[in-house]
N, C-alpha and C positions, 0 to 999 in steps of 0.2 A: 504494500500500500504506500509505503514511503517513496518508492521509486516512481510510482504513478503521480504522486504529488510533486516531485521534482520535475518530472517531464511536463506537467501542466503549468507549473510556474515558469519554466524555461520557454514554453510556447507562448504564453501570455506576455512575457518580458520581450521576446523577440518581435512579436507582433506590435507591441507598443513602441518599441525602438524603431521599427520600420516606419510607422506613421509619424512619429516625432521627427525623425530625420527628414522624412518626406516634406514636412512643413517648411523646411529651410532650403529645399532644392529650387533651382531656377523655375520661374513662372513662364518662361518662354523658351523656345528652341529655334535654331536656325541651321539649315543645311545648305551648303553652297559648293558648287563645283563649276569649273570652267574648262573650255577647250578653244583652240584657235582653228578656225575653218578657212581654208583657202578657196573661197568662192565669193561671188558678188553678194553684197548685203541683201539685195532684193531676193535672191534665191534662198538664203538662210532665213530671212524674215518670213517668207512665204511658207517654208517648211515648218516653222514654229507656229505662226498665227493661223494657219488653215488646218483645222483638226483633221481634215481628210488626209493631209500630208503627215501630221503628227502621228496618225495611226500607223504609218509606214516605218517610223523609227523609234517610237517610245518603247522602252524595255519591257513593259508589262504586256503589250500586244504580242511581242515575241514569246513571252513567258506563257501566255494563254491565248493563242490565236483563235480559239473557239468561243471566247467571251463575246457576249452580245453587245454590240456597240451601236449607238444612235447619235448621229451628228446633225445638228440643226442650227438655225439662226443665220444671221448675216456673216458670211465668211470674213475672217480677219478683222472683225468689228466687235465692239461691246455687244453682248448678247449671244455671241457664237457659243454653242453648247456642245459638249462631248459627254455622253452618258455611257456607262458600261455596267455590265453585270456578268460576273464570272464565278466559277466554282473556286478558283485559287486567288483571284484578284479582288473578290468581293464586289460590292455595289457602290457606285458613286457617280459624281459628275464634276466637270470643270466648266466654268463659264468665264469668258473673257470679260473683264471689267473695264480695262483701259488699254489703249494702244497709242504708241508714238511710232508711226511707220518708220521702219528700218532701224529703230532704236530700242523699243521696249514693248513687251506684251505682259500685262498684269492679269492674273487669273485667280478666281476664287475656286479652291478645291474643296469639295465636300465628300467625305466618306460616309456612307450610310450603313453598310454591313461589311464586316462582322461587328464593327463598332462605329459609333458616330463621332466625327470630329471635322473641324474646318481649318483650313490653312490658306495662307496667301502664297501663291507661286508666281515668280517673276522670271522672265527671260530678258536679259540685258544684252544688247549688241553694241560693241565698241570697236572702232577702227583699230587695227593692229598692223605693224609692218608686214606680217605674214598673211594677213587676211582680216577676218572678223573674229574678235574674241566674243564667245558666247558664254554668259554666266547664267546658270540655272540655280535659283534660290527658292527654298521653301521655308517659311517661318510660321509659327503659330503659338498659341497660348496653351499652357498646361493648366487645366482647371481642377483636376483632382490629384490626390497624392499618387495614385497609380500612374496617371499621365506624366507627372513630374519625374517619376522613376524611369518611365519609358523615354522621356525626353533626353535623358543622359546618354542613351544609346542610339538616338535618332540618326546621328551622322553615320554610324557604322551600319545601321539597318537600311538606310535609303541611299547613302553616299555611293555605294557600288552600283546601284541601279541608275543613278544620275550619270556616273562615269560611262556606263555601258550605253545609255541613251544618247549622251553627247557624242560618243564615238560613232554610233549609228547615224546620227544627224550629220556628222562630218562626212561619212561615206556617201550618204544620200545626196548631200549638197555638192560635194566635189565631183 
């Protein structure tokens, strides 16, 4: 009986510690990756801002090509919408909120399943001596203690997908 009491106290203590530490973790996260693409800015911009082209290079389409995708709204303009539903990639949508042609595409990213969350995703295009530097940024707010703990590993969880996607974008654009 004494061992059971020790185990119970240990579990309660570790759970309390998990939540107490979680209160002090960052309230926001940011993942950023870049690549230089040797192609005209108009080609790179079109491959990012037109979700019909995004479908060709984003890493999750390659991960689950059977996912159901619906693209609607004015192409390369605010309101352009990309919805997906997949077994492995979950359910969500991206909607262009703001564009600066040949410079920036700002997107609201909403995950609906397996968990709900919203993030801001931005693609920045900057001139570079070797072509166009494309920076892919995702940032959001951690609302719960669990999200704060997940935010600590967001870079390692999504960073590789961003790198793969940017490499795909480079290959498509060049």
